[in-house]
DRENSE-473374 format. One line per field, with one value per residue (C-alpha): y, z, x; residue in three letters. Coordinates in nm, 3 decimals. Example, Ala and Ser with C-alpha at 12.3 -4.5 7.8 and 13.67 -1.06 7.14 Angstrom:
BEGIN
py	c(-0.450/-0.106)
pz	c(0.780/0.714)
px	c(1.230/1.367)
res	c(ALA/SER)
! end
This chain:
BEGIN
py	c(1.424/1.081/0.899/1.123/1.092/0.712/0.694/0.934/0.806/0.464/0.270/0.367/0.035/0.183/0.274/-0.073/-0.133/0.210/0.335/0.653/0.977/1.256/1.499/1.367/1.197/1.097/1.299/1.099/1.190/0.915/0.976/0.697/0.617/0.432/0.124/-0.204/-0.200/0.164/0.093/-0.193/0.027/0.309/0.072/-0.040/0.311/0.424/0.171/0.280/0.506/0.695/0.804/1.123/1.199/1.049/1.240/1.022/1.167/0.991/1.072/0.816/0.918/0.629/0.656/0.411/0.380/0.441/0.502/0.824/1.148/1.126/1.303/1.155/1.387/1.354/1.481/1.461/1.465/1.649/1.965/2.251/2.139/2.453/2.325/2.005/2.199/2.404/2.090/1.932/2.250/2.297/1.949/1.979/1.666/1.547/1.214/1.158/0.838/0.868/0.576/0.755/0.607/0.508/0.138/0.012/0.106/0.374/0.493/0.856/0.870/1.239/1.174/0.869/1.084/1.363/1.125/0.929/1.184/1.529/1.416/1.273/1.588/1.790/1.564/1.613/1.989/2.000/1.784/2.024/2.330/2.195/2.100/1.732/1.545/1.208/1.106/0.755/0.690/0.354/0.290/-0.058/-0.319/-0.256/0.069/-0.146/-0.203/-0.553/-0.561/-0.657/-0.735/-1.061/-1.306/-1.178/-1.008/-0.630/-0.420/-0.081/0.086/-0.021/0.255/0.274/0.337/0.163/0.000/0.220/0.030/-0.053/0.278/0.176/0.085/0.397/0.626/0.440/0.480/0.848/0.926/0.708/0.925/1.238/1.103/1.040/1.397/1.521/1.336/1.480/1.834/1.808/1.637/1.778/1.536/1.170/0.999/0.632/0.482/0.138/-0.077/-0.361/-0.636/-0.764/-0.789/-1.080/-1.212/-1.286/-0.917/-0.787/-0.729/-0.579/-0.570/-0.871/-1.082/-0.932/-1.072/-1.422/-1.378/-1.265/-1.324/-1.493/-1.661/-2.018/-1.977/-2.255/-2.073/-1.765/-1.574/-1.522/-1.426/-1.722/-1.807/-1.606/-1.773/-1.503/-1.542/-1.342/-1.227/-1.187/-1.038/-1.137/-0.870/-0.917/-0.877/-0.549/-0.433/-0.486/-0.321/-0.011/0.010/-0.012/0.239/0.500/0.408/0.304/0.540/0.405/0.607/0.524/0.278/-0.075/-0.353/-0.540/-0.892/-1.239/-1.490/-1.699/-1.662/-1.821/-1.883/-1.761/-2.117/-2.213/-1.920/-2.065/-2.406/-2.303/-2.073/-2.359/-2.214/-2.345/-2.127/-2.008/-1.872/-1.631/-1.465/-1.117/-0.976/-1.097/-1.070/-0.706/-0.559/-0.786/-0.682/-0.314/-0.347/-0.521/-0.256/0.028/-0.151/-0.184/-0.562/-0.612/-0.465/-0.383/-0.227/-0.420/-0.275/-0.463/-0.782/-0.672/-0.771/-1.136/-1.129/-0.989/-1.049/-0.785/-0.967/-0.767/-0.845/-0.821/-0.824/-0.460/-0.540/-0.785/-0.577/-0.215/-0.270/-0.585/-0.774/-1.126/-1.188/-1.457/-1.591/-1.680/-1.568/-1.911/-1.921/-1.574/-1.683/-2.003/-1.801/-1.596/-1.903/-2.068/-1.767/-1.767/-1.899/-1.576/-1.220/-1.000/-0.647/-0.343)
pz	c(-0.191/-0.164/-0.331/-0.636/-0.668/-0.643/-0.917/-1.145/-1.081/-1.244/-1.466/-1.829/-2.010/-2.339/-2.190/-2.135/-2.363/-2.415/-2.258/-2.057/-2.250/-2.010/-2.250/-2.323/-2.086/-1.738/-1.446/-1.145/-0.777/-0.519/-0.154/0.082/-0.150/0.101/0.144/-0.018/-0.282/-0.368/-0.401/-0.643/-0.842/-0.860/-0.991/-1.266/-1.353/-1.367/-1.643/-1.848/-2.139/-2.108/-1.753/-1.751/-1.378/-1.040/-0.717/-0.405/-0.086/0.250/0.617/0.604/0.312/0.106/-0.227/-0.511/-0.795/-1.118/-1.477/-1.512/-1.317/-0.970/-0.637/-0.299/-0.018/0.347/0.354/0.601/0.425/0.720/0.627/0.457/0.122/-0.041/0.020/-0.166/-0.445/-0.489/-0.494/-0.760/-0.967/-0.928/-1.068/-1.335/-1.206/-1.420/-1.250/-0.876/-0.675/-0.313/-0.105/0.222/0.505/0.869/0.793/1.142/1.431/1.670/2.003/1.895/1.721/1.639/1.455/1.289/1.143/1.048/0.835/0.682/0.628/0.649/0.463/0.182/0.157/0.133/-0.144/-0.347/-0.294/-0.402/-0.707/-0.820/-0.740/-0.942/-1.233/-1.238/-1.531/-1.360/-0.996/-0.849/-0.495/-0.321/-0.113/0.020/0.008/0.383/0.284/0.235/0.561/0.682/0.948/0.803/0.457/0.304/0.175/-0.179/-0.402/-0.374/-0.687/-0.715/-0.716/-0.356/-0.095/0.114/0.479/0.662/1.003/1.301/1.521/1.275/1.230/0.915/0.748/0.875/0.738/0.408/0.354/0.444/0.209/-0.063/-0.054/-0.057/-0.360/-0.540/-0.472/-0.587/-0.916/-0.961/-0.889/-1.108/-1.433/-1.592/-1.380/-1.482/-1.149/-1.061/-0.724/-0.651/-0.380/-0.309/-0.058/0.190/0.019/0.125/0.017/0.127/0.173/0.317/0.680/0.776/1.072/0.964/0.947/1.275/1.423/1.318/1.491/1.828/2.097/1.910/1.571/1.700/1.927/1.800/1.841/1.684/1.877/1.682/1.744/1.828/1.549/1.287/0.987/0.719/0.361/0.303/-0.010/-0.069/-0.339/-0.408/-0.390/-0.755/-0.857/-0.669/-0.816/-1.170/-1.083/-0.947/-1.255/-1.491/-1.282/-1.362/-1.722/-1.859/-1.952/-1.709/-1.480/-1.223/-0.934/-0.945/-0.688/-0.678/-0.539/-0.613/-0.741/-0.487/-0.111/0.192/0.506/0.829/0.954/0.620/0.661/0.986/0.846/0.620/0.899/1.144/1.366/1.527/1.614/1.971/1.956/2.225/2.258/2.105/2.438/2.592/2.319/2.218/2.570/2.640/2.319/2.392/2.741/2.615/2.341/2.592/2.811/2.499/2.529/2.199/1.867/1.739/1.887/1.939/1.629/1.410/1.506/1.265/0.985/1.089/1.193/0.897/0.519/0.301/-0.032/-0.355/-0.721/-0.927/-1.268/-1.324/-1.263/-1.550/-1.787/-1.721/-1.631/-1.838/-1.555/-1.429/-1.100/-1.129/-0.783/-0.637/-0.283/-0.155/-0.361/-0.240/0.119/0.063/-0.093/0.224/0.447/0.258/0.333/0.708/0.786/0.659/0.796/0.661/0.541/0.552)
px	c(-1.869/-1.698/-1.986/-1.980/-1.605/-1.616/-1.878/-1.692/-1.340/-1.341/-1.105/-1.072/-1.100/-0.980/-0.642/-0.503/-0.207/-0.050/0.273/0.254/0.238/0.321/0.477/0.824/1.066/0.954/1.084/0.967/0.937/0.879/0.794/0.892/1.181/1.401/1.182/1.280/1.008/1.076/1.447/1.380/1.143/1.397/1.663/1.430/1.317/1.678/1.745/1.444/1.549/1.219/1.303/1.509/1.535/1.439/1.383/1.372/1.225/1.225/1.266/1.549/1.765/1.899/2.074/2.033/2.282/2.090/2.187/1.989/2.039/1.886/1.878/1.785/1.686/1.596/1.241/0.953/0.615/0.462/0.654/0.471/0.335/0.471/0.825/0.743/0.575/0.892/1.108/0.890/0.892/1.268/1.334/1.064/0.889/0.598/0.514/0.467/0.430/0.318/0.446/0.528/0.321/0.350/0.362/0.437/0.206/0.331/0.195/0.186/-0.152/-0.112/0.215/0.058/-0.216/0.023/0.228/-0.058/-0.334/-0.178/0.134/-0.081/-0.290/0.030/0.156/-0.162/-0.151/0.212/0.141/-0.131/0.079/0.374/0.142/0.234/0.085/0.054/0.003/-0.005/-0.122/-0.090/-0.399/-0.487/-0.761/-0.788/-0.960/-1.268/-1.451/-1.373/-1.643/-1.978/-1.843/-1.966/-1.707/-1.747/-1.495/-1.517/-1.490/-1.327/-1.669/-1.733/-1.723/-1.406/-1.489/-1.205/-1.211/-1.294/-1.046/-0.769/-0.585/-0.395/-0.725/-0.899/-0.628/-0.604/-0.977/-0.971/-0.684/-0.835/-1.147/-0.932/-0.745/-1.073/-1.185/-0.845/-0.884/-1.233/-1.114/-0.802/-0.901/-0.586/-0.380/-0.386/-0.457/-0.421/-0.513/-0.372/-0.531/-0.286/-0.353/-0.092/0.247/0.466/0.802/1.158/1.243/0.916/0.830/0.496/0.262/0.057/0.368/0.483/0.163/0.268/0.606/0.474/0.594/0.881/0.917/0.940/0.636/0.405/0.074/-0.078/-0.340/-0.661/-1.022/-1.242/-1.485/-1.296/-1.133/-1.148/-1.024/-0.707/-0.525/-0.154/0.065/0.425/0.695/0.793/0.431/0.384/0.715/0.586/0.254/0.428/0.649/0.353/0.157/0.421/0.500/0.160/-0.121/-0.383/-0.608/-0.872/-0.865/-0.724/-0.733/-0.402/-0.417/-0.293/-0.546/-0.730/-0.757/-0.595/-0.793/-0.637/-0.594/-0.437/-0.197/-0.067/0.034/0.326/0.445/0.452/0.180/-0.135/-0.436/-0.485/-0.841/-0.957/-1.299/-1.317/-1.436/-1.109/-0.847/-0.914/-0.879/-0.582/-0.406/-0.471/-0.329/-0.015/0.021/0.002/0.256/0.475/0.473/0.288/0.411/0.062/-0.255/-0.576/-0.744/-0.499/-0.682/-0.955/-0.715/-0.730/-1.095/-1.287/-1.275/-1.103/-1.110/-1.102/-1.167/-0.847/-1.017/-0.921/-0.554/-0.567/-0.778/-0.678/-0.314/-0.273/-0.106/-0.169/0.013/0.278/0.202/-0.135/-0.212/-0.109/0.211/0.311/0.259/0.456/0.738/0.757/0.735/1.023/1.244/1.181/1.526/1.683/1.649/1.370/1.437/1.213)
res	c(MET/PRO/GLY/ARG/ALA/GLU/LYS/ARG/PHE/THR/MET/SER/ALA/ASN/GLU/THR/GLN/ALA/PRO/ALA/ALA/VAL/GLY/GLY/LYS/LEU/ARG/VAL/ALA/ILE/THR/GLY/SER/SER/GLY/TYR/LEU/ALA/GLN/GLN/LEU/ILE/SER/ARG/LEU/GLY/ALA/ASP/PRO/ASP/VAL/GLU/PHE/ILE/LEU/GLY/LEU/ASP/ILE/ARG/ARG/ARG/GLU/THR/ALA/VAL/ALA/CYS/PRO/ALA/GLU/PHE/LEU/GLU/TYR/ASP/VAL/THR/ARG/ARG/TRP/ILE/GLU/LEU/ARG/ASP/LEU/LEU/SER/LYS/HIS/ARG/ILE/ASN/VAL/GLY/LEU/HIS/LEU/ALA/TRP/GLN/LEU/ASN/PRO/ILE/HIS/ASN/ARG/LYS/ARG/HIS/ARG/GLN/VAL/ASP/VAL/GLU/GLY/SER/ILE/GLY/PHE/PHE/GLN/ALA/ALA/ALA/GLY/ALA/ALA/LEU/LYS/ARG/VAL/VAL/TYR/THR/SER/SER/THR/THR/ALA/TYR/THR/GLY/GLU/GLY/ASN/PRO/GLU/THR/LEU/LEU/GLY/GLU/HIS/GLU/ALA/VAL/LYS/GLY/SER/ARG/ARG/TYR/LEU/TYR/SER/LYS/HIS/LYS/ALA/GLU/VAL/ASP/ARG/ILE/ALA/GLN/ASP/PHE/ALA/HIS/GLU/HIS/PRO/GLU/ILE/ARG/MET/LEU/ILE/LEU/ARG/PRO/CYS/ILE/VAL/VAL/GLY/PRO/HIS/ILE/LYS/ASN/VAL/VAL/LEU/THR/MET/THR/ASP/TRP/PRO/TRP/ARG/SER/PHE/PRO/TRP/MET/ILE/CYS/VAL/ALA/GLY/ALA/ASP/PRO/PRO/MET/GLN/PHE/LEU/GLY/GLU/GLU/ASP/ILE/GLY/GLU/ILE/LEU/TYR/ARG/SER/LEU/THR/TRP/ASN/VAL/THR/GLY/THR/ILE/ASN/CYS/THR/GLY/ASP/GLY/VAL/VAL/ARG/LEU/LYS/GLU/LEU/MET/ARG/PRO/LEU/GLY/LYS/ARG/PRO/LEU/PRO/LEU/PRO/ALA/ALA/LEU/VAL/TYR/PRO/LEU/ALA/GLU/LEU/LEU/TRP/ARG/LEU/ARG/LEU/LEU/PRO/PHE/PRO/SER/GLY/THR/LEU/ASP/MET/ILE/ARG/TYR/PRO/TRP/VAL/ALA/ASP/ASN/THR/GLY/LEU/LYS/SER/ALA/LEU/GLY/TYR/HIS/PRO/ARG/LEU/THR/SER/LEU/GLU/ALA/LEU/GLU/SER/PHE/ALA/ALA/SER/ARG/ARG/GLY/PRO/ALA/ARG/THR)
! end
């Protein structure tokens, strides 16, 4: 029933300027709470007088000093969902943010799927079982199918099918559809799906930026697919931080694309990073990348090349209207901000 859910689960334009109303103070649970962006969000939530309690859950436990009561636990989202339900109920959580994801590619595809798909399903089951009033899920613009898409801005109503080769995209699309069905089946829960594009900044390290560093940062060329120069979108780390904060504290439901204004062509991306394109035919570069990945000589599988081969551009009108937020940095400015920080170490 993905089509029916996509049609039904759209933005509520009349819910644009109101703070969240979840029945009193916010008691927030965040999965994937040890990442940089989550840590910044937790610090901000902790200073908000409307936030009463924060529960941080991550396979790598990391505490954050906050003004409000908080608890940070080592937790694997692949555990039985009933355990998570009981944790949420025990702490009287009323708002949940699902950030836990296998961000970096791994060779264990079974584990990859367990974390991304099964872990997300467990989160949704636990949220319903614990009677949460608000749930936020971070999807991705890569949930749209890059292959075959025209270079036009995609709205939230577009179907999310993902890339058959790019596992991150494939999983994001699958869970996005599951989240839509969840929202349809649980109208009592105020559901918001965010679809951010690639986030870049001085403190961010992700697989796309890893691609620009391979085989080493000072290497002057970047391997790309011959004939491909897709438009790309970027979002600054401060912008995604504000979006995540509003997603929890504002009374907005539906699905929202989150991107900086404008696009950057792949070849334009290379210039501020000091790179030049090294185009190789698709028939050569995909098998070569897969071989190097299996030999553990490449930090990403061949399917990831789809990210820099096809367009994944999304319309951010809903971000501005439904969430009332205009990104401070354009796609190009966000990329340049990251490029300017290249002399320093990146954090995850």
